[in-house]
Biopython code that builds the backbone (N, CA, C, O; Angstrom):
import numpy as np
from Bio.PDB.StructureBuilder import StructureBuilder

atoms = [
    (1, "MET", "N", (22.242, -35.898, 8.574)),
    (1, "MET", "CA", (20.927, -35.918, 8.988)),
    (1, "MET", "C", (20.282, -35.203, 7.769)),
    (1, "MET", "O", (20.633, -34.056, 7.493)),
    (2, "SER", "N", (19.332, -35.866, 7.022)),
    (2, "SER", "CA", (18.807, -35.149, 5.891)),
    (2, "SER", "C", (17.858, -34.045, 6.063)),
    (2, "SER", "O", (17.204, -34.000, 7.105)),
    (3, "LEU", "N", (17.710, -33.152, 5.161)),
    (3, "LEU", "CA", (16.995, -32.174, 5.325)),
    (3, "LEU", "C", (15.407, -32.390, 5.854)),
    (3, "LEU", "O", (14.852, -31.673, 6.686)),
    (4, "ALA", "N", (14.822, -33.529, 5.183)),
    (4, "ALA", "CA", (13.731, -33.564, 5.371)),
    (4, "ALA", "C", (13.404, -34.284, 6.943)),
    (4, "ALA", "O", (12.315, -34.166, 7.503)),
    (5, "LEU", "N", (14.488, -34.984, 7.469)),
    (5, "LEU", "CA", (14.103, -35.420, 9.033)),
    (5, "LEU", "C", (14.447, -34.267, 9.779)),
    (5, "LEU", "O", (14.119, -34.227, 10.965)),
    (6, "SER", "N", (15.177, -33.137, 9.163)),
    (6, "SER", "CA", (15.096, -32.155, 10.230)),
    (6, "SER", "C", (13.889, -31.329, 10.540)),
    (6, "SER", "O", (13.463, -30.948, 11.631)),
    (7, "VAL", "N", (13.273, -31.071, 8.880)),
    (7, "VAL", "CA", (12.112, -30.543, 8.958)),
    (7, "VAL", "C", (10.876, -31.268, 9.683)),
    (7, "VAL", "O", (10.022, -30.613, 10.281)),
    (8, "PHE", "N", (10.848, -32.477, 9.600)),
    (8, "PHE", "CA", (9.899, -33.427, 10.445)),
    (8, "PHE", "C", (10.282, -33.273, 11.861)),
    (8, "PHE", "O", (9.363, -33.558, 12.629)),
    (9, "THR", "N", (11.359, -32.909, 12.410)),
    (9, "THR", "CA", (11.549, -32.919, 14.010)),
    (9, "THR", "C", (11.021, -31.519, 14.236)),
    (9, "THR", "O", (10.376, -31.277, 15.256)),
    (10, "ILE", "N", (11.265, -30.597, 13.341)),
    (10, "ILE", "CA", (11.194, -29.239, 13.907)),
    (10, "ILE", "C", (9.438, -28.956, 13.781)),
    (10, "ILE", "O", (8.772, -28.253, 14.541)),
    (11, "VAL", "N", (9.036, -29.592, 12.802)),
    (11, "VAL", "CA", (7.103, -29.780, 12.729)),
    (11, "VAL", "C", (6.778, -30.522, 14.037)),
    (11, "VAL", "O", (6.089, -29.917, 14.859)),
    (12, "CYS", "N", (7.089, -31.441, 14.244)),
    (12, "CYS", "CA", (6.537, -32.330, 15.511)),
    (12, "CYS", "C", (6.728, -31.530, 16.822)),
    (12, "CYS", "O", (5.775, -31.258, 17.552)),
    (13, "VAL", "N", (8.160, -31.121, 17.120)),
    (13, "VAL", "CA", (8.381, -30.757, 18.315)),
    (13, "VAL", "C", (7.513, -29.303, 18.483)),
    (13, "VAL", "O", (6.929, -29.021, 19.530)),
    (14, "PHE", "N", (7.521, -28.533, 17.429)),
    (14, "PHE", "CA", (6.490, -27.322, 17.193)),
    (14, "PHE", "C", (4.986, -27.454, 17.779)),
    (14, "PHE", "O", (4.316, -26.660, 18.440)),
    (15, "LEU", "N", (4.713, -28.724, 17.302)),
    (15, "LEU", "CA", (3.237, -28.772, 17.332)),
    (15, "LEU", "C", (3.010, -29.357, 18.726)),
    (15, "LEU", "O", (1.966, -29.129, 19.337)),
    (16, "GLY", "N", (3.984, -30.106, 19.223)),
    (16, "GLY", "CA", (4.034, -30.537, 20.648)),
    (16, "GLY", "C", (3.822, -29.292, 21.644)),
    (16, "GLY", "O", (3.021, -29.127, 22.563)),
    (17, "ALA", "N", (4.969, -28.373, 21.051)),
    (17, "ALA", "CA", (4.763, -27.271, 22.072)),
    (17, "ALA", "C", (3.509, -26.399, 21.818)),
    (17, "ALA", "O", (3.176, -25.509, 22.602)),
    (18, "VAL", "N", (2.932, -26.651, 20.856)),
    (18, "VAL", "CA", (1.345, -25.693, 20.712)),
    (18, "VAL", "C", (0.405, -26.599, 21.673)),
    (18, "VAL", "O", (-0.523, -26.113, 22.320)),
    (19, "PHE", "N", (0.698, -27.754, 21.689)),
    (19, "PHE", "CA", (-0.082, -28.580, 22.722)),
    (19, "PHE", "C", (-0.057, -28.389, 24.080)),
    (19, "PHE", "O", (-0.962, -28.458, 24.911)),
    (20, "PHE", "N", (1.351, -28.087, 24.208)),
    (20, "PHE", "CA", (1.563, -27.896, 25.648)),
    (20, "PHE", "C", (1.125, -26.368, 26.056)),
    (20, "PHE", "O", (0.703, -26.106, 27.182)),
    (21, "LEU", "N", (1.253, -25.493, 25.131)),
    (21, "LEU", "CA", (0.675, -24.054, 25.241)),
    (21, "LEU", "C", (-0.907, -24.342, 25.269)),
    (21, "LEU", "O", (-1.409, -23.665, 26.166)),
    (22, "ALA", "N", (-1.756, -25.032, 24.667)),
    (22, "ALA", "CA", (-2.959, -25.346, 24.911)),
    (22, "ALA", "C", (-3.127, -25.709, 26.203)),
    (22, "ALA", "O", (-3.665, -24.884, 26.942)),
    (23, "GLY", "N", (-2.770, -26.817, 26.674)),
    (23, "GLY", "CA", (-3.134, -27.261, 27.901)),
    (23, "GLY", "C", (-2.699, -26.307, 29.171)),
    (23, "GLY", "O", (-3.108, -26.440, 30.324)),
    (24, "THR", "N", (-1.996, -25.550, 28.805)),
    (24, "THR", "CA", (-1.631, -24.430, 29.946)),
    (24, "THR", "C", (-2.514, -23.238, 29.993)),
    (24, "THR", "O", (-2.755, -22.593, 31.014)),
    (25, "LEU", "N", (-3.091, -22.939, 28.517)),
    (25, "LEU", "CA", (-4.191, -22.120, 28.472)),
    (25, "LEU", "C", (-5.489, -22.576, 29.191)),
    (25, "LEU", "O", (-6.145, -21.700, 29.754)),
    (26, "GLY", "N", (-5.948, -23.926, 29.230)),
    (26, "GLY", "CA", (-6.648, -24.758, 29.357)),
    (26, "GLY", "C", (-6.664, -24.669, 31.080)),
    (26, "GLY", "O", (-7.643, -24.497, 31.807)),
    (27, "LEU", "N", (-5.619, -24.800, 31.359)),
    (27, "LEU", "CA", (-5.440, -24.744, 33.070)),
    (27, "LEU", "C", (-5.661, -23.360, 33.679)),
    (27, "LEU", "O", (-6.196, -23.143, 34.767)),
    (28, "LEU", "N", (-5.210, -22.517, 32.887)),
    (28, "LEU", "CA", (-5.581, -21.038, 33.579)),
    (28, "LEU", "C", (-7.169, -20.410, 32.922)),
    (28, "LEU", "O", (-7.667, -19.451, 33.513)),
    (29, "ARG", "N", (-7.741, -20.875, 31.961)),
    (29, "ARG", "CA", (-9.136, -20.269, 31.749)),
    (29, "ARG", "C", (-10.378, -21.123, 32.201)),
    (29, "ARG", "O", (-11.458, -20.535, 32.253)),
    (30, "PHE", "N", (-10.321, -22.481, 32.538)),
    (30, "PHE", "CA", (-11.114, -23.258, 32.574)),
    (30, "PHE", "C", (-11.637, -22.965, 33.910)),
    (30, "PHE", "O", (-10.869, -22.641, 34.816)),
    (31, "PRO", "N", (-13.163, -23.080, 34.121)),
    (31, "PRO", "CA", (-13.646, -22.648, 35.484)),
    (31, "PRO", "C", (-13.661, -23.764, 36.833)),
    (31, "PRO", "O", (-13.737, -23.443, 38.018)),
    (32, "ASP", "N", (-13.588, -24.834, 36.402)),
    (32, "ASP", "CA", (-13.470, -25.913, 37.418)),
    (32, "ASP", "C", (-12.233, -26.826, 37.494)),
    (32, "ASP", "O", (-11.391, -26.658, 36.612)),
    (33, "THR", "N", (-11.977, -27.900, 38.555)),
    (33, "THR", "CA", (-10.958, -28.319, 38.502)),
    (33, "THR", "C", (-10.898, -29.615, 37.548)),
    (33, "THR", "O", (-9.849, -29.964, 37.007)),
    (34, "LEU", "N", (-12.001, -30.230, 37.405)),
    (34, "LEU", "CA", (-12.142, -31.275, 36.515)),
    (34, "LEU", "C", (-11.871, -31.133, 35.123)),
    (34, "LEU", "O", (-11.209, -31.944, 34.476)),
    (35, "THR", "N", (-12.495, -29.882, 34.575)),
    (35, "THR", "CA", (-11.960, -29.567, 33.415)),
    (35, "THR", "C", (-10.686, -28.965, 33.072)),
    (35, "THR", "O", (-10.345, -28.804, 31.900)),
    (36, "ARG", "N", (-9.970, -28.629, 34.072)),
    (36, "ARG", "CA", (-8.581, -28.287, 34.137)),
    (36, "ARG", "C", (-7.768, -29.428, 33.986)),
    (36, "ARG", "O", (-6.752, -29.428, 33.291)),
    (37, "LEU", "N", (-8.268, -30.598, 34.744)),
    (37, "LEU", "CA", (-7.449, -31.540, 34.602)),
    (37, "LEU", "C", (-7.504, -32.345, 33.251)),
    (37, "LEU", "O", (-6.527, -32.877, 32.722)),
    (38, "HIS", "N", (-9.050, -32.358, 32.676)),
    (38, "HIS", "CA", (-8.923, -32.991, 31.146)),
    (38, "HIS", "C", (-8.200, -32.232, 30.355)),
    (38, "HIS", "O", (-7.539, -32.737, 29.448)),
    (39, "ALA", "N", (-8.225, -30.775, 30.608)),
    (39, "ALA", "CA", (-7.253, -30.048, 29.381)),
    (39, "ALA", "C", (-5.752, -30.552, 29.671)),
    (39, "ALA", "O", (-5.192, -31.040, 28.689)),
    (40, "LEU", "N", (-5.022, -30.510, 30.856)),
    (40, "LEU", "CA", (-3.962, -30.940, 31.056)),
    (40, "LEU", "C", (-3.423, -32.172, 30.609)),
    (40, "LEU", "O", (-2.360, -32.335, 30.010)),
    (41, "THR", "N", (-4.306, -33.081, 30.978)),
    (41, "THR", "CA", (-3.933, -34.536, 30.954)),
    (41, "THR", "C", (-3.869, -34.754, 29.477)),
    (41, "THR", "O", (-2.830, -35.170, 28.965)),
    (42, "LYS", "N", (-5.222, -34.420, 28.584)),
    (42, "LYS", "CA", (-5.019, -34.625, 27.033)),
    (42, "LYS", "C", (-3.917, -33.981, 26.444)),
    (42, "LYS", "O", (-2.992, -34.620, 25.943)),
    (43, "ALA", "N", (-3.962, -32.776, 26.474)),
    (43, "ALA", "CA", (-2.892, -31.769, 25.897)),
    (43, "ALA", "C", (-1.213, -32.136, 26.090)),
    (43, "ALA", "O", (-0.303, -31.975, 25.277)),
    (44, "ASP", "N", (-1.172, -32.656, 27.398)),
    (44, "ASP", "CA", (0.258, -32.809, 27.524)),
    (44, "ASP", "C", (0.638, -33.941, 27.301)),
    (44, "ASP", "O", (1.849, -34.123, 27.180)),
    (45, "ASN", "N", (-0.371, -35.159, 27.166)),
    (45, "ASN", "CA", (0.203, -36.502, 26.510)),
    (45, "ASN", "C", (0.306, -36.523, 24.950)),
    (45, "ASN", "O", (1.145, -37.236, 24.400)),
    (46, "LEU", "N", (-0.518, -35.769, 24.276)),
    (46, "LEU", "CA", (-0.401, -35.524, 23.073)),
    (46, "LEU", "C", (0.910, -34.563, 22.548)),
    (46, "LEU", "O", (1.551, -34.778, 21.518)),
    (47, "GLY", "N", (1.134, -33.508, 23.464)),
    (47, "GLY", "CA", (2.179, -32.640, 23.250)),
    (47, "GLY", "C", (3.498, -33.440, 23.595)),
    (47, "GLY", "O", (4.513, -33.106, 22.985)),
    (48, "LEU", "N", (3.567, -34.332, 24.397)),
    (48, "LEU", "CA", (4.816, -35.087, 24.871)),
    (48, "LEU", "C", (4.792, -35.977, 23.599)),
    (48, "LEU", "O", (5.765, -35.867, 22.853)),
    (49, "GLY", "N", (3.881, -36.779, 23.279)),
    (49, "GLY", "CA", (3.796, -37.540, 21.883)),
    (49, "GLY", "C", (4.497, -37.078, 21.306)),
    (49, "GLY", "O", (5.676, -37.414, 21.412)),
    (50, "LEU", "N", (4.104, -36.094, 20.426)),
    (50, "LEU", "CA", (4.597, -35.273, 19.260)),
    (50, "LEU", "C", (6.140, -35.047, 19.394)),
    (50, "LEU", "O", (6.957, -35.305, 18.510)),
    (51, "VAL", "N", (6.403, -34.556, 20.557)),
    (51, "VAL", "CA", (7.837, -34.367, 21.029)),
    (51, "VAL", "C", (8.717, -35.301, 20.643)),
    (51, "VAL", "O", (9.774, -35.112, 20.040)),
    (52, "VAL", "N", (8.086, -36.686, 21.139)),
    (52, "VAL", "CA", (9.111, -37.770, 21.121)),
    (52, "VAL", "C", (9.179, -38.231, 19.736)),
    (52, "VAL", "O", (10.224, -38.698, 19.281)),
    (53, "LEU", "N", (8.067, -38.115, 19.020)),
    (53, "LEU", "CA", (7.950, -38.555, 17.655)),
    (53, "LEU", "C", (9.099, -37.516, 16.849)),
    (53, "LEU", "O", (9.868, -38.002, 16.020)),
    (54, "GLY", "N", (9.121, -36.202, 17.149)),
    (54, "GLY", "CA", (10.081, -35.598, 16.471)),
    (54, "GLY", "C", (11.333, -35.902, 16.751)),
    (54, "GLY", "O", (12.145, -35.744, 15.840)),
    (55, "LEU", "N", (11.775, -36.367, 17.949)),
    (55, "LEU", "CA", (12.993, -36.560, 18.334)),
    (55, "LEU", "C", (13.576, -38.076, 18.034)),
    (55, "LEU", "O", (14.767, -38.385, 18.019)),
    (56, "LEU", "N", (12.633, -38.805, 17.838)),
    (56, "LEU", "CA", (13.263, -40.086, 17.214)),
    (56, "LEU", "C", (14.033, -40.128, 16.060)),
    (56, "LEU", "O", (14.893, -40.991, 15.887)),
    (57, "PRO", "N", (13.770, -39.212, 15.224)),
    (57, "PRO", "CA", (14.838, -39.639, 14.150)),
    (57, "PRO", "C", (16.253, -38.887, 14.711)),
    (57, "PRO", "O", (17.279, -39.236, 14.128)),
    (58, "GLN", "N", (16.348, -38.203, 15.449)),
    (58, "GLN", "CA", (17.750, -37.469, 16.074)),
    (58, "GLN", "C", (18.509, -38.375, 16.800)),
    (58, "GLN", "O", (19.709, -38.162, 16.977)),
    (59, "VAL", "N", (17.796, -39.646, 17.369)),
    (59, "VAL", "CA", (18.858, -40.188, 18.515)),
    (59, "VAL", "C", (19.370, -41.428, 18.069)),
    (59, "VAL", "O", (18.827, -42.015, 17.133)),
    (60, "ASP", "N", (20.152, -41.787, 18.524)),
    (60, "ASP", "CA", (20.779, -43.248, 18.265)),
    (60, "ASP", "C", (19.788, -44.274, 18.533)),
    (60, "ASP", "O", (18.971, -44.252, 19.453)),
    (61, "TRP", "N", (19.954, -45.333, 17.498)),
    (61, "TRP", "CA", (18.752, -46.502, 17.558)),
    (61, "TRP", "C", (19.506, -47.792, 18.059)),
    (61, "TRP", "O", (20.735, -47.764, 17.983)),
    (62, "PRO", "N", (18.993, -48.740, 18.482)),
    (62, "PRO", "CA", (17.409, -48.700, 19.427)),
    (62, "PRO", "C", (17.778, -48.001, 20.663)),
    (62, "PRO", "O", (16.814, -47.459, 21.205)),
    (63, "LEU", "N", (18.934, -47.857, 21.277)),
    (63, "LEU", "CA", (19.094, -47.535, 22.853)),
    (63, "LEU", "C", (18.248, -46.164, 22.863)),
    (63, "LEU", "O", (17.146, -46.271, 23.402)),
    (64, "GLY", "N", (18.514, -45.142, 22.455)),
    (64, "GLY", "CA", (17.947, -43.825, 22.330)),
    (64, "GLY", "C", (16.631, -43.946, 22.439)),
    (64, "GLY", "O", (15.933, -43.684, 23.418)),
    (65, "ALA", "N", (16.176, -44.532, 20.938)),
    (65, "ALA", "CA", (14.827, -44.522, 20.840)),
    (65, "ALA", "C", (13.943, -45.411, 21.633)),
    (65, "ALA", "O", (12.720, -45.285, 21.694)),
    (66, "LEU", "N", (14.659, -46.336, 22.246)),
    (66, "LEU", "CA", (13.585, -46.991, 23.304)),
    (66, "LEU", "C", (13.711, -46.340, 24.647)),
    (66, "LEU", "O", (12.771, -46.628, 25.387)),
    (67, "LYS", "N", (14.789, -45.381, 25.273)),
    (67, "LYS", "CA", (14.440, -44.504, 26.212)),
    (67, "LYS", "C", (13.461, -43.625, 26.153)),
    (67, "LYS", "O", (12.636, -43.525, 27.062)),
    (68, "LEU", "N", (13.437, -42.784, 24.926)),
    (68, "LEU", "CA", (12.368, -41.798, 24.725)),
    (68, "LEU", "C", (10.905, -42.381, 24.707)),
    (68, "LEU", "O", (9.907, -41.785, 25.114)),
    (69, "ILE", "N", (10.942, -43.579, 24.196)),
    (69, "ILE", "CA", (9.363, -44.047, 24.169)),
    (69, "ILE", "C", (9.304, -44.835, 25.691)),
    (69, "ILE", "O", (8.207, -45.197, 26.117)),
    (70, "ALA", "N", (10.355, -45.040, 26.359)),
    (70, "ALA", "CA", (9.940, -45.275, 28.059)),
    (70, "ALA", "C", (9.490, -44.213, 28.707)),
    (70, "ALA", "O", (8.438, -44.323, 29.336)),
    (71, "VAL", "N", (10.204, -42.960, 28.683)),
    (71, "VAL", "CA", (9.635, -42.047, 29.211)),
    (71, "VAL", "C", (8.239, -41.276, 28.802)),
    (71, "VAL", "O", (7.575, -40.582, 29.571)),
    (72, "TRP", "N", (7.919, -41.570, 27.317)),
    (72, "TRP", "CA", (6.578, -41.172, 26.960)),
    (72, "TRP", "C", (5.668, -41.944, 27.793)),
    (72, "TRP", "O", (4.875, -41.480, 28.612)),
    (73, "LEU", "N", (5.917, -43.537, 27.416)),
    (73, "LEU", "CA", (4.913, -44.392, 28.047)),
    (73, "LEU", "C", (4.705, -44.200, 29.791)),
    (73, "LEU", "O", (3.593, -44.323, 30.305)),
    (74, "LEU", "N", (5.781, -43.926, 30.482)),
    (74, "LEU", "CA", (5.916, -43.357, 31.869)),
    (74, "LEU", "C", (5.021, -42.470, 32.378)),
    (74, "LEU", "O", (4.252, -42.634, 33.325)),
    (75, "ALA", "N", (5.232, -41.167, 31.427)),
    (75, "ALA", "CA", (4.293, -40.136, 31.709)),
    (75, "ALA", "C", (3.034, -40.316, 30.981)),
    (75, "ALA", "O", (2.087, -39.593, 31.291)),
    (76, "LEU", "N", (2.903, -41.182, 30.061)),
    (76, "LEU", "CA", (0.978, -41.456, 30.100)),
    (76, "LEU", "C", (0.477, -42.135, 31.226)),
    (76, "LEU", "O", (-0.643, -41.831, 31.637)),
    (77, "LEU", "N", (1.216, -43.114, 31.856)),
    (77, "LEU", "CA", (0.617, -43.674, 32.622)),
    (77, "LEU", "C", (0.610, -42.851, 34.096)),
    (77, "LEU", "O", (-0.267, -42.948, 34.953)),
    (78, "ALA", "N", (1.566, -42.191, 34.147)),
    (78, "ALA", "CA", (1.551, -41.244, 35.589)),
    (78, "ALA", "C", (0.417, -40.415, 35.404)),
    (78, "ALA", "O", (-0.416, -40.324, 36.306)),
    (79, "GLY", "N", (0.270, -39.705, 34.176)),
    (79, "GLY", "CA", (-0.531, -38.270, 34.321)),
    (79, "GLY", "C", (-1.846, -38.967, 33.883)),
    (79, "GLY", "O", (-2.786, -38.172, 33.868)),
    (80, "ALA", "N", (-2.182, -40.263, 33.514)),
    (80, "ALA", "CA", (-3.546, -40.811, 33.802)),
    (80, "ALA", "C", (-3.921, -41.315, 35.317)),
    (80, "ALA", "O", (-5.080, -41.252, 35.727)),
    (81, "THR", "N", (-3.239, -41.635, 35.819)),
    (81, "THR", "CA", (-3.123, -42.063, 37.340)),
    (81, "THR", "C", (-3.348, -40.774, 37.961)),
    (81, "THR", "O", (-4.434, -40.560, 38.499)),
    (82, "VAL", "N", (-2.588, -40.034, 37.947)),
    (82, "VAL", "CA", (-2.736, -38.672, 38.884)),
    (82, "VAL", "C", (-4.017, -37.857, 38.574)),
    (82, "VAL", "O", (-4.629, -37.188, 39.406)),
    (83, "GLY", "N", (-4.406, -38.028, 37.013)),
    (83, "GLY", "CA", (-5.722, -37.258, 36.732)),
    (83, "GLY", "C", (-6.867, -37.982, 37.397)),
    (83, "GLY", "O", (-7.871, -37.379, 37.774)),
    (84, "GLN", "N", (-6.705, -39.262, 37.532)),
    (84, "GLN", "CA", (-8.041, -39.961, 38.133)),
    (84, "GLN", "C", (-8.192, -39.644, 39.783)),
    (84, "GLN", "O", (-9.235, -39.364, 40.373)),
    (85, "VAL", "N", (-6.830, -39.774, 40.356)),
    (85, "VAL", "CA", (-6.707, -39.701, 41.824)),
    (85, "VAL", "C", (-7.135, -38.387, 42.291)),
    (85, "VAL", "O", (-7.874, -38.316, 43.273)),
    (86, "LEU", "N", (-6.644, -37.082, 41.531)),
    (86, "LEU", "CA", (-7.152, -35.958, 42.049)),
    (86, "LEU", "C", (-8.501, -35.747, 41.438)),
    (86, "LEU", "O", (-9.187, -34.922, 42.041)),
    (87, "GLY", "N", (-9.042, -36.296, 40.389)),
    (87, "GLY", "CA", (-10.302, -36.009, 39.915)),
    (87, "GLY", "C", (-11.285, -36.722, 41.148)),
    (87, "GLY", "O", (-12.273, -36.097, 41.534)),
    (88, "GLY", "N", (-11.005, -37.843, 41.640)),
    (88, "GLY", "CA", (-11.736, -38.401, 42.472)),
    (88, "GLY", "C", (-11.348, -37.606, 43.764)),
    (88, "GLY", "O", (-12.303, -37.751, 44.527)),
    (89, "ALA", "N", (-10.586, -36.991, 44.242)),
    (89, "ALA", "CA", (-10.483, -36.106, 45.607)),
    (89, "ALA", "C", (-11.054, -34.896, 45.456)),
    (89, "ALA", "O", (-11.318, -34.304, 46.503)),
    (90, "VAL", "N", (-11.414, -34.172, 44.058)),
    (90, "VAL", "CA", (-12.155, -32.844, 44.143)),
    (90, "VAL", "C", (-13.576, -33.329, 43.986)),
    (90, "VAL", "O", (-14.352, -32.399, 44.207)),
    (91, "ARG", "N", (-14.315, -34.688, 43.619)),
    (91, "ARG", "CA", (-15.490, -34.758, 43.291)),
    (91, "ARG", "C", (-16.299, -34.646, 44.097)),
    (91, "ARG", "O", (-16.064, -35.332, 45.092)),
    (92, "PRO", "N", (-17.626, -33.792, 44.156)),
    (92, "PRO", "CA", (-18.592, -33.571, 45.210)),
    (92, "PRO", "C", (-19.086, -35.006, 45.852)),
    (92, "PRO", "O", (-19.204, -36.121, 45.344)),
    (93, "PRO", "N", (-19.291, -34.578, 46.999)),
    (93, "PRO", "CA", (-20.077, -35.801, 47.695)),
    (93, "PRO", "C", (-21.435, -36.070, 47.188)),
    (93, "PRO", "O", (-22.145, -35.105, 46.904)),
    (94, "PRO", "N", (-21.935, -37.426, 47.021)),
    (94, "PRO", "CA", (-23.284, -37.702, 46.163)),
    (94, "PRO", "C", (-24.258, -36.928, 47.371)),
    (94, "PRO", "O", (-23.988, -36.827, 48.568)),
    (95, "VAL", "N", (-25.314, -36.488, 46.744)),
    (95, "VAL", "CA", (-26.615, -35.704, 47.404)),
    (95, "VAL", "C", (-27.327, -37.005, 48.026)),
    (95, "VAL", "O", (-27.516, -38.016, 47.349)),
    (96, "SER", "N", (-27.699, -36.894, 49.356)),
    (96, "SER", "CA", (-28.528, -37.902, 49.695)),
    (96, "SER", "C", (-29.631, -38.037, 49.345)),
    (96, "SER", "O", (-30.271, -36.988, 49.262)),
    (97, "GLY", "N", (-30.367, -39.355, 48.978)),
    (97, "GLY", "CA", (-31.713, -39.707, 48.371)),
    (97, "GLY", "C", (-31.502, -39.453, 46.721)),
    (97, "GLY", "O", (-32.478, -39.458, 45.971)),
    (98, "ALA", "N", (-30.087, -39.224, 46.208)),
    (98, "ALA", "CA", (-30.419, -38.878, 44.742)),
    (98, "ALA", "C", (-30.829, -40.264, 43.939)),
    (98, "ALA", "O", (-30.363, -41.298, 44.419)),
    (99, "GLY", "N", (-31.426, -40.349, 43.091)),
    (99, "GLY", "CA", (-31.659, -41.407, 42.239)),
    (99, "GLY", "C", (-32.806, -42.334, 42.932)),
    (99, "GLY", "O", (-33.160, -43.354, 42.341)),
    (100, "GLU", "N", (-33.343, -42.010, 44.088)),
    (100, "GLU", "CA", (-34.195, -42.598, 45.002)),
    (100, "GLU", "C", (-35.729, -41.951, 44.638)),
    (100, "GLU", "O", (-35.938, -40.745, 44.514)),
    (101, "SER", "N", (-36.665, -42.926, 44.507)),
    (101, "SER", "CA", (-38.106, -42.309, 44.242)),
    (101, "SER", "C", (-38.928, -42.354, 45.344)),
    (101, "SER", "O", (-38.829, -43.337, 46.078)),
    (102, "THR", "N", (-39.700, -41.509, 45.603)),
    (102, "THR", "CA", (-40.334, -41.581, 46.944)),
    (102, "THR", "C", (-41.989, -42.192, 46.279)),
    (102, "THR", "O", (-42.658, -41.720, 45.359)),
    (103, "PRO", "N", (-42.230, -43.242, 47.052)),
    (103, "PRO", "CA", (-43.674, -43.589, 46.926)),
    (103, "PRO", "C", (-44.727, -42.924, 46.815)),
    (103, "PRO", "O", (-45.813, -43.496, 46.727)),
]
sb = StructureBuilder()
sb.init_structure("model")
sb.init_model(0)
sb.init_chain("A")
sb.init_seg("    ")
for serial, (resi, resn, name, xyz) in enumerate(atoms, 1):
    if name == "N":
        sb.init_residue(resn, " ", resi, " ")
    sb.init_atom(name, np.array(xyz, "f"), 0.0, 1.0, " ", f" {name:<3s}", serial, name[0])
structure = sb.get_structure()
């Protein structure tokens, strides 16, 4: 493996870890559930994408690369789905009469 590919791997995995750390900090620091979910889903998807991108030059082609990409796509779909379900579960009920005008 060349030095350039090794440096590329290290940089991408490091940046992915930074995004994971940022998502974790958002989970701990944001005030409500919806903003915490937003921080986690965005940061984790980008962090995992960077880790996968960094590992792609290090695996056997094409089977290893396809496995990494499949795991990333599965995590993207699962993260978005779980975020939507949890966001809908914690959404406050609508106020009665909201949006209606009285004559």
